[in-house]
Residue, then its C-alpha position, 0 to 999 in steps of 0.5 A: m837285418n842280414y842273417s849273419i849279423k842277426k846270428v852274431f847279435y843272438f850269440l853276443l846277447p847273453f854275454i852282454l846281458l851277463y856283463l850288465i848284470l855282473s857290473n850293475v847288480l853284483l860286486n866282485c871284490k877280493v878281501a885284502s886284509n884279515a879284518m873279517e877272519s874267522s868268517i872270511k879269510e884274507g885273500g878270498h873273494i866276495l860277491a856282494n849284492r849292490l841292490a840289497y838295500v834299495k827297498s830295505e835298510p841295512a840290519r845288525g849282523d849284515v856283512v857289507v862292502i863299504e867305501r871309506d876314504g877311497e878304500y874298499m873294505v868288508r865289515r859287519i854292521i853292529g849298530v843301526p840308527g839309535d843304538v848305544i854301543t859301549f866297550d867293556t875293556e875288562t871283559m873284552t866285550m861289546k855292549l848294546f844298550g848296556y847288555a853284553v852282546s854274544e858274538d860267536y863270529i869274532t876272533g879274540g876279544t873286543s878292545g875299546g875305541m876312541y870314545e867310551e860310548y857311541v850313539v848311532p845317529e839317524d841315517s848312519y851305521f856303526v861297523l866293525g871287523d870280526n878280527r877286532l884286535e887287529v882291524i881298523d874300523s868304526r872304533h878308530w875313525e874320527n867320524p865313526y859312522i858310515t851312511k847308506d851311501d857308503i855301503l856298496g853292497k851286502a856280501l852274499i857269497v865268499y869264494g876262492w879257488w879252493y872253496i865256495d860258501f855263503v856269507p854266514y849270517y849271525t844275529v846279534e844277541m844281547m845277554e845280561f850278566 
């Protein structure tokens, strides 16, 4: 190999590898709505891990980038296969298996949905935005569940020109009233 070609190759190799990693492992997307406020601000950016669920299953509390009807959106996984989810419109709370759920990350309360009860089927997930009173999510879709194939990546880092932060992870805790 000619010395100058070799030199150009070694110069370009890190950029090619970086491109391959960024395009196949990480997903960079802009948050176009206020659906996840107060956790993630509208106009911010997210780096999501495309390979997060190759060897593991999505979990309750994960913030994910999904594709729904050709639209990309950021939502939080609330229900996993087998979960029974209901909404108490009087107290504006969500219940999981009949127990109220403590959700410190939501803005405002939680309104109900199209159905009184959601039973998450096998291989499916129920997702909600953190800004429950102003977002369209599983509660409003005709088919309220997403599959693992709809999940494009698990959110890792939130950033903008003025900040960088890791996506806060919250566990969903059940409380009995």
